[in-house]
All heavy atoms as TSV, in Angstrom:
chain	resi	resn	atom	element	x	y	z
A	1	MET	N	N	25.612	78.701	140.683
A	1	MET	CA	C	26.692	79.633	140.466
A	1	MET	C	C	27.368	79.355	139.118
A	1	MET	O	O	27.762	80.280	138.423
A	1	MET	CB	C	27.691	79.559	141.605
A	1	MET	CG	C	27.166	80.121	142.908
A	1	MET	SD	S	28.332	79.966	144.277
A	1	MET	CE	C	29.544	81.164	143.816
A	2	GLY	N	N	27.509	78.056	138.790
A	2	GLY	CA	C	28.134	77.703	137.530
A	2	GLY	C	C	27.339	78.182	136.335
A	2	GLY	O	O	27.913	78.679	135.360
A	3	LEU	N	N	26.033	78.048	136.404
A	3	LEU	CA	C	25.189	78.514	135.297
A	3	LEU	C	C	25.274	80.033	135.150
A	3	LEU	O	O	25.317	80.555	134.040
A	3	LEU	CB	C	23.746	78.064	135.499
A	3	LEU	CG	C	23.513	76.558	135.388
A	3	LEU	CD1	C	22.070	76.219	135.767
A	3	LEU	CD2	C	23.831	76.064	133.994
A	4	TRP	N	N	25.307	80.730	136.275
A	4	TRP	CA	C	25.440	82.181	136.243
A	4	TRP	C	C	26.767	82.569	135.585
A	4	TRP	O	O	26.803	83.446	134.719
A	4	TRP	CB	C	25.361	82.762	137.659
A	4	TRP	CG	C	25.427	84.261	137.678
A	4	TRP	CD1	C	24.375	85.115	137.633
A	4	TRP	CD2	C	26.608	85.066	137.729
A	4	TRP	NE1	N	24.834	86.413	137.661
A	4	TRP	CE2	C	26.196	86.421	137.714
A	4	TRP	CE3	C	27.968	84.779	137.798
A	4	TRP	CZ2	C	27.108	87.461	137.764
A	4	TRP	CZ3	C	28.864	85.828	137.826
A	4	TRP	CH2	C	28.431	87.157	137.815
A	5	ALA	N	N	27.841	81.919	136.004
A	5	ALA	CA	C	29.160	82.213	135.428
A	5	ALA	C	C	29.172	81.923	133.934
A	5	ALA	O	O	29.728	82.694	133.149
A	5	ALA	CB	C	30.236	81.410	136.155
A	6	GLN	N	N	28.536	80.828	133.533
A	6	GLN	CA	C	28.475	80.505	132.116
A	6	GLN	C	C	27.754	81.592	131.328
A	6	GLN	O	O	28.211	81.998	130.263
A	6	GLN	CB	C	27.729	79.171	131.931
A	6	GLN	CG	C	28.558	78.102	131.331
A	6	GLN	CD	C	27.782	76.799	131.226
A	6	GLN	OE1	O	26.586	76.715	131.519
A	6	GLN	NE2	N	28.468	75.776	130.813
A	7	ARG	N	N	26.622	82.029	131.845
A	7	ARG	CA	C	25.837	83.071	131.162
A	7	ARG	C	C	26.596	84.389	131.047
A	7	ARG	O	O	26.313	85.198	130.170
A	7	ARG	CB	C	24.520	83.309	131.876
A	7	ARG	CG	C	23.448	82.350	131.413
A	7	ARG	CD	C	22.154	82.625	132.081
A	7	ARG	NE	N	22.060	81.516	133.004
A	7	ARG	CZ	C	21.548	81.477	134.216
A	7	ARG	NH1	N	20.994	82.443	134.696
A	7	ARG	NH2	N	21.551	80.450	134.966
A	8	HIS	N	N	27.553	84.591	131.929
A	8	HIS	CA	C	28.328	85.826	131.922
A	8	HIS	C	C	29.724	85.615	131.313
A	8	HIS	O	O	30.644	86.390	131.584
A	8	HIS	CB	C	28.416	86.399	133.332
A	8	HIS	CG	C	27.095	86.933	133.795
A	8	HIS	ND1	N	26.149	86.135	134.416
A	8	HIS	CD2	C	26.533	88.157	133.680
A	8	HIS	CE1	C	25.083	86.858	134.685
A	8	HIS	NE2	N	25.284	88.082	134.243
A	9	ASN	N	N	29.848	84.570	130.505
A	9	ASN	CA	C	31.095	84.263	129.788
A	9	ASN	C	C	32.304	84.117	130.699
A	9	ASN	O	O	33.422	84.454	130.309
A	9	ASN	CB	C	31.362	85.295	128.701
A	9	ASN	CG	C	30.369	85.166	127.570
A	9	ASN	OD1	O	29.914	84.073	127.267
A	9	ASN	ND2	N	30.019	86.279	126.956
A	10	GLN	N	N	32.080	83.628	131.891
A	10	GLN	CA	C	33.165	83.334	132.815
A	10	GLN	C	C	33.335	81.813	132.826
A	10	GLN	O	O	33.001	81.137	133.801
A	10	GLN	CB	C	32.855	83.890	134.196
A	10	GLN	CG	C	32.743	85.404	134.212
A	10	GLN	CD	C	32.375	85.945	135.575
A	10	GLN	OE1	O	32.369	85.229	136.566
A	10	GLN	NE2	N	32.062	87.221	135.624
A	11	ILE	N	N	33.858	81.293	131.728
A	11	ILE	CA	C	33.882	79.863	131.479
A	11	ILE	C	C	34.727	79.114	132.510
A	11	ILE	O	O	34.313	78.071	133.020
A	11	ILE	CB	C	34.383	79.567	130.049
A	11	ILE	CG1	C	33.508	80.297	129.017
A	11	ILE	CG2	C	34.432	78.077	129.777
A	11	ILE	CD1	C	32.045	79.965	129.096
A	12	GLN	N	N	35.895	79.615	132.825
A	12	GLN	CA	C	36.749	78.921	133.794
A	12	GLN	C	C	36.125	78.913	135.186
A	12	GLN	O	O	36.188	77.902	135.892
A	12	GLN	CB	C	38.138	79.546	133.825
A	12	GLN	CG	C	38.906	79.276	132.546
A	12	GLN	CD	C	40.269	79.928	132.531
A	12	GLN	OE1	O	40.572	80.799	133.356
A	12	GLN	NE2	N	41.088	79.531	131.570
A	13	ALA	N	N	35.489	80.011	135.558
A	13	ALA	CA	C	34.793	80.042	136.855
A	13	ALA	C	C	33.632	79.056	136.853
A	13	ALA	O	O	33.398	78.361	137.848
A	13	ALA	CB	C	34.298	81.458	137.150
A	14	ALA	N	N	32.928	78.977	135.731
A	14	ALA	CA	C	31.816	78.030	135.620
A	14	ALA	C	C	32.325	76.595	135.786
A	14	ALA	O	O	31.732	75.808	136.524
A	14	ALA	CB	C	31.108	78.193	134.270
A	15	ALA	N	N	33.418	76.286	135.113
A	15	ALA	CA	C	33.985	74.938	135.223
A	15	ALA	C	C	34.358	74.625	136.659
A	15	ALA	O	O	34.105	73.512	137.148
A	15	ALA	CB	C	35.202	74.791	134.293
A	16	ARG	N	N	34.956	75.571	137.356
A	16	ARG	CA	C	35.316	75.353	138.766
A	16	ARG	C	C	34.069	75.105	139.626
A	16	ARG	O	O	34.079	74.252	140.510
A	16	ARG	CB	C	36.110	76.531	139.309
A	16	ARG	CG	C	37.559	76.542	138.875
A	16	ARG	CD	C	38.397	77.541	139.649
A	16	ARG	NE	N	37.857	78.904	139.633
A	16	ARG	CZ	C	38.120	79.806	138.697
A	16	ARG	NH1	N	38.885	79.514	137.683
A	16	ARG	NH2	N	37.611	81.026	138.782
A	17	CYS	N	N	33.006	75.850	139.353
A	17	CYS	CA	C	31.765	75.665	140.112
A	17	CYS	C	C	31.175	74.278	139.871
A	17	CYS	O	O	30.762	73.599	140.814
A	17	CYS	CB	C	30.739	76.724	139.728
A	17	CYS	SG	S	31.142	78.386	140.295
A	18	PHE	N	N	31.146	73.850	138.606
A	18	PHE	CA	C	30.598	72.528	138.304
A	18	PHE	C	C	31.480	71.440	138.899
A	18	PHE	O	O	30.989	70.426	139.389
A	18	PHE	CB	C	30.428	72.347	136.794
A	18	PHE	CG	C	29.426	73.298	136.188
A	18	PHE	CD1	C	29.749	74.053	135.083
A	18	PHE	CD2	C	28.171	73.445	136.750
A	18	PHE	CE1	C	28.837	74.923	134.527
A	18	PHE	CE2	C	27.241	74.330	136.210
A	18	PHE	CZ	C	27.576	75.072	135.096
A	19	TRP	N	N	32.796	71.647	138.859
A	19	TRP	CA	C	33.724	70.673	139.455
A	19	TRP	C	C	33.459	70.550	140.960
A	19	TRP	O	O	33.411	69.457	141.512
A	19	TRP	CB	C	35.160	71.096	139.188
A	19	TRP	CG	C	36.152	70.156	139.793
A	19	TRP	CD1	C	36.815	70.297	140.971
A	19	TRP	CD2	C	36.550	68.895	139.266
A	19	TRP	NE1	N	37.604	69.213	141.202
A	19	TRP	CE2	C	37.468	68.333	140.168
A	19	TRP	CE3	C	36.217	68.192	138.119
A	19	TRP	CZ2	C	38.058	67.093	139.955
A	19	TRP	CZ3	C	36.806	66.955	137.909
A	19	TRP	CH2	C	37.719	66.420	138.815
A	20	GLU	N	N	33.278	71.673	141.617
A	20	GLU	CA	C	33.007	71.671	143.046
A	20	GLU	C	C	31.675	70.990	143.347
A	20	GLU	O	O	31.559	70.229	144.307
A	20	GLU	CB	C	33.007	73.094	143.601
A	20	GLU	CG	C	32.695	73.205	145.081
A	20	GLU	CD	C	33.696	72.499	145.992
A	20	GLU	OE1	O	34.859	72.298	145.592
A	20	GLU	OE2	O	33.298	72.151	147.131
A	21	ALA	N	N	30.673	71.236	142.523
A	21	ALA	CA	C	29.374	70.581	142.704
A	21	ALA	C	C	29.534	69.065	142.594
A	21	ALA	O	O	28.953	68.316	143.378
A	21	ALA	CB	C	28.372	71.086	141.683
A	22	LEU	N	N	30.345	68.621	141.645
A	22	LEU	CA	C	30.573	67.177	141.483
A	22	LEU	C	C	31.412	66.600	142.623
A	22	LEU	O	O	31.230	65.443	143.002
A	22	LEU	CB	C	31.252	66.886	140.143
A	22	LEU	CG	C	30.337	67.023	138.948
A	22	LEU	CD1	C	31.131	66.922	137.661
A	22	LEU	CD2	C	29.234	65.964	138.996
A	23	ARG	N	N	32.310	67.400	143.145
A	23	ARG	CA	C	33.098	66.926	144.296
A	23	ARG	C	C	32.169	66.664	145.479
A	23	ARG	O	O	32.316	65.692	146.203
A	23	ARG	CB	C	34.157	67.975	144.677
A	23	ARG	CG	C	35.144	67.473	145.722
A	23	ARG	CD	C	36.100	68.571	146.136
A	23	ARG	NE	N	35.450	69.608	146.911
A	23	ARG	CZ	C	35.074	69.494	148.188
A	23	ARG	NH1	N	35.238	68.363	148.825
A	23	ARG	NH2	N	34.499	70.495	148.829
A	24	ARG	N	N	31.176	67.521	145.633
A	24	ARG	CA	C	30.220	67.373	146.730
A	24	ARG	C	C	29.183	66.301	146.462
A	24	ARG	O	O	28.724	65.627	147.384
A	24	ARG	CB	C	29.520	68.705	146.992
A	24	ARG	CG	C	30.444	69.756	147.507
A	24	ARG	CD	C	29.752	71.074	147.669
A	24	ARG	NE	N	30.697	72.088	148.100
A	24	ARG	CZ	C	30.348	73.178	148.729
A	24	ARG	NH1	N	29.084	73.419	149.001
A	24	ARG	NH2	N	31.267	74.045	149.088
A	25	ASP	N	N	28.779	66.169	145.195
A	25	ASP	CA	C	27.777	65.172	144.821
A	25	ASP	C	C	28.119	64.613	143.437
A	25	ASP	O	O	27.741	65.186	142.420
A	25	ASP	CB	C	26.378	65.783	144.796
A	25	ASP	CG	C	25.298	64.782	144.410
A	25	ASP	OD1	O	25.618	63.586	144.191
A	25	ASP	OD2	O	24.121	65.181	144.323
A	26	PRO	N	N	28.849	63.496	143.400
A	26	PRO	CA	C	29.294	62.934	142.126
A	26	PRO	C	C	28.158	62.462	141.209
A	26	PRO	O	O	28.395	62.170	140.046
A	26	PRO	CB	C	30.151	61.742	142.536
A	26	PRO	CG	C	30.458	61.927	143.970
A	26	PRO	CD	C	29.363	62.776	144.540
A	27	THR	N	N	26.934	62.425	141.711
A	27	THR	CA	C	25.813	61.978	140.895
A	27	THR	C	C	24.991	63.152	140.341
A	27	THR	O	O	23.941	62.926	139.743
A	27	THR	CB	C	24.875	61.061	141.700
A	27	THR	OG1	O	24.302	61.804	142.774
A	27	THR	CG2	C	25.624	59.858	142.249
A	28	TYR	N	N	25.446	64.352	140.519
A	28	TYR	CA	C	24.704	65.539	140.088
A	28	TYR	C	C	24.782	65.654	138.559
A	28	TYR	O	O	25.774	66.102	137.996
A	28	TYR	CB	C	25.271	66.768	140.778
A	28	TYR	CG	C	24.498	68.047	140.604
A	28	TYR	CD1	C	23.178	68.053	140.171
A	28	TYR	CD2	C	25.081	69.259	140.886
A	28	TYR	CE1	C	22.473	69.234	140.020
A	28	TYR	CE2	C	24.387	70.446	140.745
A	28	TYR	CZ	C	23.085	70.421	140.312
A	28	TYR	OH	O	22.391	71.595	140.167
A	29	ARG	N	N	23.700	65.239	137.903
A	29	ARG	CA	C	23.671	65.141	136.438
A	29	ARG	C	C	23.904	66.476	135.747
A	29	ARG	O	O	24.632	66.542	134.750
A	29	ARG	CB	C	22.350	64.559	135.968
A	29	ARG	CG	C	22.170	63.128	136.328
A	29	ARG	CD	C	20.888	62.571	135.804
A	29	ARG	NE	N	19.834	63.582	135.753
A	29	ARG	CZ	C	18.610	63.353	135.347
A	29	ARG	NH1	N	18.263	62.187	134.934
A	29	ARG	NH2	N	17.713	64.309	135.332
A	30	LEU	N	N	23.268	67.526	136.213
A	30	LEU	CA	C	23.434	68.823	135.584
A	30	LEU	C	C	24.905	69.247	135.603
A	30	LEU	O	O	25.437	69.728	134.602
A	30	LEU	CB	C	22.576	69.882	136.281
A	30	LEU	CG	C	22.771	71.306	135.765
A	30	LEU	CD1	C	22.035	71.491	134.448
A	30	LEU	CD2	C	22.308	72.316	136.777
A	31	ALA	N	N	25.567	69.055	136.731
A	31	ALA	CA	C	26.967	69.452	136.848
A	31	ALA	C	C	27.848	68.612	135.920
A	31	ALA	O	O	28.807	69.136	135.336
A	31	ALA	CB	C	27.437	69.332	138.286
A	32	LEU	N	N	27.547	67.335	135.779
A	32	LEU	CA	C	28.319	66.477	134.869
A	32	LEU	C	C	28.259	67.040	133.446
A	32	LEU	O	O	29.287	67.204	132.794
A	32	LEU	CB	C	27.748	65.058	134.851
A	32	LEU	CG	C	28.260	64.072	135.870
A	32	LEU	CD1	C	27.441	62.792	135.816
A	32	LEU	CD2	C	29.715	63.784	135.649
A	33	TYR	N	N	27.061	67.272	132.987
A	33	TYR	CA	C	26.883	67.765	131.623
A	33	TYR	C	C	27.484	69.157	131.449
A	33	TYR	O	O	28.222	69.419	130.497
A	33	TYR	CB	C	25.404	67.762	131.249
A	33	TYR	CG	C	25.161	68.367	129.894
A	33	TYR	CD1	C	25.508	67.667	128.745
A	33	TYR	CD2	C	24.619	69.633	129.772
A	33	TYR	CE1	C	25.321	68.224	127.489
A	33	TYR	CE2	C	24.421	70.193	128.512
A	33	TYR	CZ	C	24.775	69.494	127.388
A	33	TYR	OH	O	24.591	70.047	126.150
A	34	GLN	N	N	27.174	70.053	132.380
A	34	GLN	CA	C	27.631	71.440	132.234
A	34	GLN	C	C	29.147	71.560	132.357
A	34	GLN	O	O	29.748	72.436	131.747
A	34	GLN	CB	C	26.920	72.354	133.231
A	34	GLN	CG	C	25.455	72.553	132.920
A	34	GLN	CD	C	25.212	73.208	131.581
A	34	GLN	OE1	O	26.026	73.949	131.053
A	34	GLN	NE2	N	24.042	72.929	131.018
A	35	LEU	N	N	29.773	70.682	133.141
A	35	LEU	CA	C	31.234	70.700	133.199
A	35	LEU	C	C	31.813	70.341	131.841
A	35	LEU	O	O	32.767	70.963	131.374
A	35	LEU	CB	C	31.762	69.756	134.282
A	35	LEU	CG	C	33.284	69.689	134.405
A	35	LEU	CD1	C	33.892	71.072	134.662
A	35	LEU	CD2	C	33.669	68.715	135.509
A	36	SER	N	N	31.218	69.362	131.171
A	36	SER	CA	C	31.705	69.012	129.843
A	36	SER	C	C	31.523	70.176	128.870
A	36	SER	O	O	32.406	70.470	128.064
A	36	SER	CB	C	31.012	67.751	129.314
A	36	SER	OG	O	29.689	67.997	128.918
A	37	VAL	N	N	30.402	70.874	128.975
A	37	VAL	CA	C	30.151	72.042	128.116
A	37	VAL	C	C	31.171	73.146	128.397
A	37	VAL	O	O	31.741	73.739	127.469
A	37	VAL	CB	C	28.709	72.561	128.316
A	37	VAL	CG1	C	28.493	73.897	127.623
A	37	VAL	CG2	C	27.704	71.531	127.828
A	38	ALA	N	N	31.408	73.414	129.670
A	38	ALA	CA	C	32.343	74.479	130.041
A	38	ALA	C	C	33.767	74.159	129.597
A	38	ALA	O	O	34.481	75.025	129.086
A	38	ALA	CB	C	32.289	74.724	131.551
A	39	LEU	N	N	34.187	72.917	129.790
A	39	LEU	CA	C	35.540	72.545	129.380
A	39	LEU	C	C	35.702	72.636	127.867
A	39	LEU	O	O	36.735	73.103	127.373
A	39	LEU	CB	C	35.872	71.132	129.875
A	39	LEU	CG	C	36.057	71.001	131.385
A	39	LEU	CD1	C	36.150	69.537	131.788
A	39	LEU	CD2	C	37.280	71.777	131.859
A	40	ALA	N	N	34.695	72.205	127.121
A	40	ALA	CA	C	34.752	72.311	125.670
A	40	ALA	C	C	34.807	73.775	125.247
A	40	ALA	O	O	35.583	74.143	124.347
A	40	ALA	CB	C	33.559	71.605	125.043
A	41	ALA	N	N	34.017	74.622	125.878
A	41	ALA	CA	C	33.999	76.049	125.558
A	41	ALA	C	C	35.325	76.718	125.903
A	41	ALA	O	O	35.702	77.719	125.291
A	41	ALA	CB	C	32.864	76.748	126.288
A	42	ASP	N	N	36.039	76.138	126.855
A	42	ASP	CA	C	37.346	76.674	127.272
A	42	ASP	C	C	38.470	76.131	126.387
A	42	ASP	O	O	39.644	76.340	126.678
A	42	ASP	CB	C	37.587	76.330	128.740
A	42	ASP	CG	C	38.727	77.131	129.352
A	42	ASP	OD1	O	38.890	78.318	128.994
A	42	ASP	OD2	O	39.467	76.568	130.183
A	43	GLY	N	N	38.099	75.410	125.329
A	43	GLY	CA	C	39.107	74.879	124.418
A	43	GLY	C	C	39.792	73.623	124.915
A	43	GLY	O	O	40.921	73.331	124.539
A	44	ARG	N	N	39.093	72.869	125.760
A	44	ARG	CA	C	39.666	71.645	126.336
A	44	ARG	C	C	38.776	70.443	126.022
A	44	ARG	O	O	38.260	69.792	126.932
A	44	ARG	CB	C	39.813	71.838	127.840
A	44	ARG	CG	C	40.744	73.000	128.178
A	44	ARG	CD	C	40.703	73.405	129.618
A	44	ARG	NE	N	40.948	72.297	130.515
A	44	ARG	CZ	C	40.808	72.368	131.833
A	44	ARG	NH1	N	40.412	73.487	132.386
A	44	ARG	NH2	N	41.042	71.322	132.594
A	45	PRO	N	N	38.587	70.137	124.742
A	45	PRO	CA	C	37.673	69.050	124.370
A	45	PRO	C	C	38.103	67.683	124.911
A	45	PRO	O	O	37.236	66.861	125.235
A	45	PRO	CB	C	37.665	69.083	122.846
A	45	PRO	CG	C	38.924	69.768	122.470
A	45	PRO	CD	C	39.216	70.745	123.581
A	46	ALA	N	N	39.396	67.439	125.012
A	46	ALA	CA	C	39.855	66.153	125.541
A	46	ALA	C	C	39.476	65.994	127.017
A	46	ALA	O	O	39.147	64.900	127.467
A	46	ALA	CB	C	41.360	66.008	125.357
A	47	ASP	N	N	39.525	67.101	127.765
A	47	ASP	CA	C	39.125	67.061	129.178
A	47	ASP	C	C	37.608	66.957	129.300
A	47	ASP	O	O	37.091	66.375	130.263
A	47	ASP	CB	C	39.611	68.310	129.910
A	47	ASP	CG	C	41.125	68.360	130.045
A	47	ASP	OD1	O	41.766	67.292	130.067
A	47	ASP	OD2	O	41.661	69.480	130.122
A	48	ALA	N	N	36.886	67.522	128.344
A	48	ALA	CA	C	35.426	67.520	128.385
A	48	ALA	C	C	34.847	66.149	128.066
A	48	ALA	O	O	33.802	65.774	128.605
A	48	ALA	CB	C	34.879	68.545	127.402
A	49	LYS	N	N	35.505	65.390	127.201
A	49	LYS	CA	C	34.957	64.139	126.676
A	49	LYS	C	C	34.547	63.145	127.765
A	49	LYS	O	O	33.445	62.605	127.716
A	49	LYS	CB	C	35.969	63.505	125.708
A	49	LYS	CG	C	35.402	62.390	124.906
A	49	LYS	CD	C	34.424	62.936	123.899
A	49	LYS	CE	C	33.989	61.871	122.956
A	49	LYS	NZ	N	32.877	62.298	122.119
A	50	PRO	N	N	35.395	62.856	128.776
A	50	PRO	CA	C	34.966	61.894	129.797
A	50	PRO	C	C	33.704	62.315	130.551
A	50	PRO	O	O	32.861	61.483	130.875
A	50	PRO	CB	C	36.158	61.803	130.755
A	50	PRO	CG	C	37.312	62.343	130.006
A	50	PRO	CD	C	36.759	63.306	128.995
A	51	PHE	N	N	33.560	63.617	130.798
A	51	PHE	CA	C	32.373	64.097	131.507
A	51	PHE	C	C	31.139	64.020	130.614
A	51	PHE	O	O	30.049	63.704	131.076
A	51	PHE	CB	C	32.593	65.513	132.027
A	51	PHE	CG	C	33.651	65.580	133.086
A	51	PHE	CD1	C	34.930	66.011	132.787
A	51	PHE	CD2	C	33.386	65.157	134.376
A	51	PHE	CE1	C	35.920	66.038	133.754
A	51	PHE	CE2	C	34.355	65.178	135.358
A	51	PHE	CZ	C	35.636	65.626	135.050
A	52	GLU	N	N	31.333	64.282	129.332
A	52	GLU	CA	C	30.244	64.149	128.374
A	52	GLU	C	C	29.775	62.697	128.290
A	52	GLU	O	O	28.576	62.416	128.313
A	52	GLU	CB	C	30.708	64.631	127.004
A	52	GLU	CG	C	29.680	64.553	125.928
A	52	GLU	CD	C	30.253	64.957	124.573
A	52	GLU	OE1	O	31.285	65.656	124.525
A	52	GLU	OE2	O	29.647	64.563	123.568
A	53	GLN	N	N	30.737	61.780	128.218
A	53	GLN	CA	C	30.398	60.357	128.142
A	53	GLN	C	C	29.725	59.874	129.422
A	53	GLN	O	O	28.746	59.123	129.367
A	53	GLN	CB	C	31.654	59.534	127.851
A	53	GLN	CG	C	32.211	59.758	126.465
A	53	GLN	CD	C	33.565	59.118	126.261
A	53	GLN	OE1	O	34.315	58.870	127.192
A	53	GLN	NE2	N	33.897	58.857	125.002
A	54	LEU	N	N	30.245	60.288	130.565
A	54	LEU	CA	C	29.649	59.880	131.840
A	54	LEU	C	C	28.241	60.444	131.980
A	54	LEU	O	O	27.325	59.750	132.431
A	54	LEU	CB	C	30.527	60.320	133.008
A	54	LEU	CG	C	30.072	59.885	134.393
A	54	LEU	CD1	C	29.896	58.376	134.478
A	54	LEU	CD2	C	31.056	60.373	135.441
A	55	SER	N	N	28.051	61.671	131.553
A	55	SER	CA	C	26.718	62.284	131.598
A	55	SER	C	C	25.736	61.466	130.761
A	55	SER	O	O	24.613	61.202	131.193
A	55	SER	CB	C	26.803	63.724	131.087
A	55	SER	OG	O	25.527	64.288	130.984
A	56	ALA	N	N	26.149	61.064	129.574
A	56	ALA	CA	C	25.286	60.269	128.698
A	56	ALA	C	C	24.984	58.912	129.326
A	56	ALA	O	O	23.848	58.429	129.259
A	56	ALA	CB	C	25.933	60.087	127.339
A	57	ARG	N	N	25.972	58.298	129.951
A	57	ARG	CA	C	25.761	56.996	130.586
A	57	ARG	C	C	24.817	57.102	131.775
A	57	ARG	O	O	23.961	56.239	131.976
A	57	ARG	CB	C	27.097	56.388	131.011
A	57	ARG	CG	C	27.938	55.967	129.812
A	57	ARG	CD	C	29.239	55.381	130.217
A	57	ARG	NE	N	28.978	54.055	130.777
A	57	ARG	CZ	C	29.891	53.369	131.429
A	57	ARG	NH1	N	31.093	53.862	131.631
A	57	ARG	NH2	N	29.603	52.177	131.918
A	58	VAL	N	N	24.955	58.147	132.560
A	58	VAL	CA	C	24.060	58.348	133.703
A	58	VAL	C	C	22.637	58.586	133.209
A	58	VAL	O	O	21.676	58.034	133.742
A	58	VAL	CB	C	24.548	59.515	134.596
A	58	VAL	CG1	C	23.502	59.918	135.604
A	58	VAL	CG2	C	25.840	59.126	135.298
A	59	ARG	N	N	22.488	59.412	132.168
A	59	ARG	CA	C	21.164	59.671	131.591
A	59	ARG	C	C	20.536	58.373	131.095
A	59	ARG	O	O	19.351	58.103	131.355
A	59	ARG	CB	C	21.281	60.688	130.454
A	59	ARG	CG	C	19.965	61.128	129.880
A	59	ARG	CD	C	20.094	62.248	128.840
A	59	ARG	NE	N	21.082	61.966	127.815
A	59	ARG	CZ	C	22.263	62.603	127.683
A	59	ARG	NH1	N	22.584	63.549	128.525
A	59	ARG	NH2	N	23.093	62.291	126.708
A	60	GLU	N	N	21.320	57.535	130.422
A	60	GLU	CA	C	20.828	56.252	129.926
A	60	GLU	C	C	20.430	55.325	131.082
A	60	GLU	O	O	19.381	54.678	131.039
A	60	GLU	CB	C	21.906	55.591	129.075
A	60	GLU	CG	C	21.493	54.299	128.437
A	60	GLU	CD	C	22.618	53.712	127.605
A	60	GLU	OE1	O	23.323	54.469	126.907
A	60	GLU	OE2	O	22.792	52.484	127.665
A	61	LEU	N	N	21.255	55.284	132.112
A	61	LEU	CA	C	20.962	54.451	133.281
A	61	LEU	C	C	19.665	54.893	133.946
A	61	LEU	O	O	18.816	54.059	134.279
A	61	LEU	CB	C	22.114	54.506	134.269
A	61	LEU	CG	C	21.916	53.767	135.592
A	61	LEU	CD1	C	21.745	52.266	135.364
A	61	LEU	CD2	C	23.076	54.040	136.523
A	62	LEU	N	N	19.489	56.191	134.126
A	62	LEU	CA	C	18.280	56.686	134.782
A	62	LEU	C	C	17.042	56.433	133.919
A	62	LEU	O	O	15.972	56.143	134.458
A	62	LEU	CB	C	18.430	58.154	135.128
A	62	LEU	CG	C	19.467	58.429	136.229
A	62	LEU	CD1	C	19.679	59.917	136.394
A	62	LEU	CD2	C	19.067	57.783	137.537
A	63	SER	N	N	17.194	56.507	132.629
A	63	SER	CA	C	16.069	56.187	131.733
A	63	SER	C	C	15.678	54.724	131.869
A	63	SER	O	O	14.487	54.379	131.900
A	63	SER	CB	C	16.433	56.488	130.278
A	63	SER	OG	O	16.567	57.852	130.081
A	64	THR	N	N	16.681	53.859	131.962
A	64	THR	CA	C	16.423	52.429	132.138
A	64	THR	C	C	15.745	52.162	133.474
A	64	THR	O	O	14.782	51.393	133.544
A	64	THR	CB	C	17.734	51.633	132.042
A	64	THR	OG1	O	18.335	51.885	130.765
A	64	THR	CG2	C	17.499	50.147	132.222
A	65	ILE	N	N	16.202	52.821	134.505
A	65	ILE	CA	C	15.587	52.655	135.828
A	65	ILE	C	C	14.132	53.127	135.796
A	65	ILE	O	O	13.246	52.449	136.318
A	65	ILE	CB	C	16.394	53.410	136.897
A	65	ILE	CG1	C	17.726	52.702	137.140
A	65	ILE	CG2	C	15.604	53.538	138.211
A	65	ILE	CD1	C	18.704	53.481	137.997
A	66	ASP	N	N	13.899	54.273	135.166
A	66	ASP	CA	C	12.529	54.776	135.047
A	66	ASP	C	C	11.641	53.775	134.302
A	66	ASP	O	O	10.498	53.541	134.685
A	66	ASP	CB	C	12.489	56.123	134.315
A	66	ASP	CG	C	13.015	57.264	135.170
A	66	ASP	OD1	O	13.113	57.087	136.411
A	66	ASP	OD2	O	13.315	58.322	134.600
A	67	LEU	N	N	12.170	53.205	133.251
A	67	LEU	CA	C	11.433	52.213	132.467
A	67	LEU	C	C	11.096	50.971	133.309
A	67	LEU	O	O	9.982	50.470	133.271
A	67	LEU	CB	C	12.234	51.811	131.227
A	67	LEU	CG	C	11.530	50.979	130.205
A	67	LEU	CD1	C	10.444	51.807	129.507
A	67	LEU	CD2	C	12.523	50.471	129.173
A	68	LEU	N	N	12.071	50.518	134.076
A	68	LEU	CA	C	11.855	49.361	134.928
A	68	LEU	C	C	10.764	49.625	135.976
A	68	LEU	O	O	9.911	48.784	136.217
A	68	LEU	CB	C	13.152	48.937	135.607
A	68	LEU	CG	C	14.195	48.286	134.724
A	68	LEU	CD1	C	15.493	48.128	135.477
A	68	LEU	CD2	C	13.704	46.948	134.202
A	69	TYR	N	N	10.831	50.806	136.581
A	69	TYR	CA	C	9.824	51.126	137.606
A	69	TYR	C	C	8.456	51.364	136.999
A	69	TYR	O	O	7.453	51.082	137.624
A	69	TYR	CB	C	10.275	52.336	138.429
A	69	TYR	CG	C	11.205	51.966	139.533
A	69	TYR	CD1	C	12.549	52.313	139.481
A	69	TYR	CD2	C	10.768	51.239	140.636
A	69	TYR	CE1	C	13.430	51.961	140.502
A	69	TYR	CE2	C	11.636	50.875	141.650
A	69	TYR	CZ	C	12.957	51.237	141.584
A	69	TYR	OH	O	13.808	50.877	142.581
A	70	SER	N	N	8.412	51.878	135.781
A	70	SER	CA	C	7.095	52.091	135.159
A	70	SER	C	C	6.441	50.781	134.782
A	70	SER	O	O	5.214	50.689	134.720
A	70	SER	CB	C	7.239	52.995	133.926
A	70	SER	OG	O	7.910	52.317	132.880
A	71	ASP	N	N	7.219	49.730	134.552
A	71	ASP	CA	C	6.677	48.407	134.245
A	71	ASP	C	C	6.071	47.742	135.480
A	71	ASP	O	O	5.270	46.826	135.362
A	71	ASP	CB	C	7.744	47.492	133.657
A	71	ASP	CG	C	8.066	47.826	132.222
A	71	ASP	OD1	O	7.303	48.612	131.607
A	71	ASP	OD2	O	9.093	47.347	131.712
A	72	LYS	N	N	6.428	48.170	136.665
A	72	LYS	CA	C	5.960	47.568	137.916
A	72	LYS	C	C	4.524	47.956	138.227
A	72	LYS	O	O	3.877	47.347	139.039
A	72	LYS	CB	C	6.862	47.973	139.072
A	72	LYS	CG	C	8.282	47.525	138.929
A	72	LYS	CD	C	8.496	46.247	139.638
A	72	LYS	CE	C	9.965	45.889	139.538
A	72	LYS	NZ	N	10.197	44.522	139.763
A	73	LYS	N	N	4.015	48.989	137.608
A	73	LYS	CA	C	2.665	49.499	137.924
A	73	LYS	C	C	1.583	48.650	137.342
A	73	LYS	O	O	1.575	47.947	136.461
A	73	LYS	CB	C	2.527	50.937	137.447
A	73	LYS	CG	C	3.422	51.862	138.244
A	73	LYS	CD	C	3.251	53.270	137.742
A	73	LYS	CE	C	4.166	54.186	138.525
A	73	LYS	NZ	N	4.094	55.547	138.133
């Protein structure tokens, strides 16, 4: 729903959808990143920054985990 709202220039609705997705699943990577994008597009870069940083940290962590598991083979 958030992606649909974003595509239709309903930025605040998109942000609410991504926020709700994160409330339900705090590890949802797409919602983390897209919430930061939506907040920045809504003129709220300070609010977007923590989600952008957390998204990058989660991406880095998952890359490290993938690397560790690929070494086990």
